[in-house]
N, C-alpha and C positions, 0 to 999 in steps of 0.2 A: 677131857675127851682125847682119844688117841689121835696124835697128829697125822698119822697115815690116813685114818678114816676121815679127818677133817679135809685133807687134801683131795681125797676121792670125792667127797661131797661137793667141794668147790668146783672140781673139774666137771662133774655131772651137771651142775647148775649152769656153768658156762656153756657147755655143749647144748643144753636145752635152749638157752638164750640165743645161741647162734642159729639153731634150727628154726626158732620162731621168727628170726629176722630174715632168714633166707627163704622161708616157705612162700610168702607172697611174691617174691621175685621169681621163684620157680613156677608159680601159677601164671604169672604174666609173661614169662619168656616164650611160650609157644606162639603167641600172636606176633612176636618180633622175629624169632628164629625160624619159624615155619609158617610163612605167609600162605603157601600153597594149601596147607592143611586147613588154615582158617577160612580161605576163600571157598574151599570145597564144602566145609561144614556150613558156611553162610548161605550157599546156593542150594542146599537141600530143600526141596519143596515137599514138606510133609503133607500139605493139603491137596496134593495132586490126586490122591485116591479117594478124597472125601467128596460127597455130593455137594453140588453148588446150589441146589434148590431153585434153578432158573435164574440165577443172578447174571445180569448182562444181556439177557434176551430182550429184544425190542420188537420182534416181528408181530407179536400179539397186540402191540399198541397201535399198529396201522389199521386203517379201516379196511374191511374185507372187500375185495374187488370181485366183481361178477366174473364168472367163468367165461372164457373166450369161446364163442361159438365158431363153428366151422364157417369160413368165408364162403359166401354164396358166389355164384358165377357173376362175373363183371357184367353189369347191365348198362345199357346206354342211357346217358342223362338226357333229359328233355331239351329239345332244341329251342333256343330263345328266338322268338319272332322279332322281325324288324319293325321299327316304328318310324314316325315321320322325321324324328331328329336323331335316330341312332340305328346302327346296323344290328343284325341279330348275331348268331353264332358264326364266327369267322375262323378259318384255319390258316394260320401263317406257316407255310411249309418251306423248309430249308433242306436242300439236298446238295450233295457233293461227294467227291471221291476221298477227300481227306477227312477222317472222322474227327480229328482234333479241331480243325477249323470249323466244321459244321456244328460241333458241340459248343464251342465258344460263341459262335454267332447266335445260336439259339438262346444261350444264357444272356447275351446282350439284349436280345429282343424281350426276354422275360423281365430283365431289370428295367428296360425302358418303359414297359407297360406299368410296372410298379411305380416308377417316378411320375408318369403322366396320369396316374389314377385309373388306368384301364384294367378292368377286371379280367384276370386270367383264370379260365375254368379248368384247363388241364394243360400239361406239358409232357409229351411222351415221345417215344421213338418208334418208328415204323421198322418192320423187318428189313434187314439188309439184303439187297439184291446183287447177285453176281452176274457179270456179263463176260463171256469168253470172246476174245478177239481171235478169229481164225484167218490164217493166211494160206494162199494157194501156192504150191511150188511153181517155179518158173517152167520147169519141164515136167509136166504131169498134171493130174487132176486131183491128187490127194491134198488134203488140208491138214494143217497142224495148228495147235493152240500157241499163239504168240504171247498173249497176256490175258490176265483175268482182272477185270475192273469191278470193284465193289462200290456200290452206291449206297451211301448212308443218308437217312432222312430223319428229320426232327420236325415236330409239329407243336406249335404254341396256339392253343385255342383260346380266343378272347370272346367276351360277351358284351353286348351293348356298347360298342365303340361309337363315340359321338361323331356325327357327320362333319361337324366343323373341325374336329381334331384329327380326322382321318388323313387329310392331305399333309398335315405337318408330320404325322406319324409315319406315313409312307415315305416322305422326303428324307427323314432321318435314317430310315432303314436302307434306302437306296444309296445314300451318301456313305454309309458305313458298310456296305456289302463287300465282303472279301472277294478276291479274285478266285475264280473256279467254283463259286457257290451260286446256286440258282435259288431264286426267291419267288414265291407265288402266294397269292391270297385268294381263297375261295370260300364259299358258304359251306357250312358243315352239314353233311347228309348222313343217312344211315349207312351208305356204302363206305364212307370214310371210317365209320366206327368198326365195321367188319374187316376193313383192311389192316387194322392194328394186329390182328391175330393171324398166325400162320395156318395155312390150310393143311388138314390131315386127311387126305382122301381115303387112306386105309381104315382109319377109325370111323370115318363117316360111312364107309361101306359096311363095316361090321355092325354099326348101330342100325343101318337100314335093314340088315338081315334079321336082327333081333326084334325090331319094331317095324314089321311090314305095313 
């Protein structure tokens, strides 16, 4: 064989061997030399445009709830009658000029009832009343507004308060009564129920014209 041809054949075989050795290294190098390209290719979500067939939905597993009906007008609860050993429906009324103190004291009364086992029927707030303090000028008859006082009221309605427990209950309330807060207890009546809502004379007048 021609020696030149033999050298050419050896060089070609060596070149092919070198290519075979370097090829897997070249295939593995992009993951090392180009990590950004690898991360981008790994985060490609090919399933984003594919239908999920309801996978991951759980709302249909919950029991169907009845549709909420429109709330009716607030109606008065029946008044509990008094017995030989217990009072009927009583309103524990708290009033004062500082809304924070009045609110905290009404919460104290509610928690005390829960601890003593007294049934609380309702706990609500009455409309705030504003009082203007007018002063007369020293020389003249004109008056001007010096201050506006806002009276805040809270009511805790209890039912079937035991007669033997009532003195202890009232004693605890009086001992913990804050300064500037007025406390009163009275029987619940229909007038107390209507006092919870603000009067709207304009609306009442229009309704009277519609329904004579």
